N, C-alpha and C positions, 0 to 999 in steps of 0.2 A: 724240680729241675734236676736235682742231683741224681735221682734214679734213672732218668732218661739218659744222662751222660754216662752213668755207671754201666747201664745195659749195653750201650754202644761200645764202650771200652771192652767189656767182658767178651762181647761177640767178636771184636777184632782180635783180642788176645788169644781166645780159644780157637779161632780160625787159623791163626799162625802156629799155635802150639796147644793142642787139646789137653796136654799134661801140665800146663802152666798153673801156678798158684795164683789165685786172685785175692787181692787185698782190698777191702772196702774202707771207705772213709779216709783217714790220714789227715795230717796237719796238727797243729797245736790245739789242744782242748783241755780244759780242766776236767778231772774225772767226774763223771755223772752229770755232765752238762745237760741242761734241759733239752736242747735240740737234738741230743743223741737219740732219744726215744722216738722223736719225729722221723729222723733219718732211718732208724732201724724199722720203724712201722712201715716203711716203703717196701720192706722185704729183702734188703740187700744180703742179710745173713743166710738167705735160702741158696744163694749162689756163690757166696764168698768162702774162701778157705780160712780167712782170718780177718779181723779188723785191725787197723793200724792207726797209731796215734803218736804224737810227740808231746809227752806229758810235761817235761821241764818242771819249773817252779818247785813245788814241794817234793818232787821225786828226783831232783837233780842229785847225782851221786856225791856222797860226802862220807868221810870216815866216821863222822859223829852219828849219822843216822843209819848208815849202812843200806842194804837193799830193801828194808821193810816198807818205806813209803811207796816204792814202786810196786811191791806185792799188793799193797792196799789199793792203789789206783787200778791195777788190773782187776782186782776182785770187785771194785765198785762198778767197772764197766761190765764185768760178767753178771753182776746182780741186776743191772739195768736190762740185760737180755732175758734173764730168768724171770724177773718181775713182770715184764711185758710179754712173756710167753713167745719170745723170738727164738729161733734156733741158736744155740750157744756155740760160738766158734771161738778159736783162740784169739787172744788180745796181744798184739805186738806193739811194743814201744820201739818204733822204728828210727827214732832219732832222739838223742839225749845228750847230756853234758855232764860236766863235773865241776866242782868248786875246788880248784887246785891252788896250792901255795906255790909261788914261783918268784924268782928274782930276775927272770929273763927280761931284759929291758923293754922289748916290744910288747910283751904280754904280762907285765908285772901285776901280780895280784897278791900282795902281802897279807891279805885278810882271808885267803882261802884256807880251809881247814884240812886239806888233804895234800900230802906230798905227791908229786907226779907219779912215782913208781907205785905207791900205794893205790892211787886212783886206777892205774892201769891193771893192777892185780884185782881190784874190786869189780871191774866191768864184767868179767866172765861169771863171777859169783852172782851178780845181780841178774844177768841174763838167764842163768840156770835156775834162779829163784822162780 
């Protein structure tokens, strides 16, 4: 079912803008999820410019872990493509979060391990990784 919806979406996007970048998949997924190979087997990476995920969980930005967990998640997804002989396309973490320490009343999180400024400075480093 996903492939049919994907093909229709790609046709519509490319009709409107032939130069548009096409992202396949998307949504929250644990790195290396078993259904990933099933979706990739449908051939989406043949027409996608990248695959998009929202990793969260173990890859959520934190000053204790830095960007390494995100690098590992992207490599896991890339390995799934390689192991199954699918065309390898870039992997984008298109939505993420941070564990920030704050005392702001509405969003108080005294257990966060990253100060807000430190977290803001960490985001570009993780994206560049």
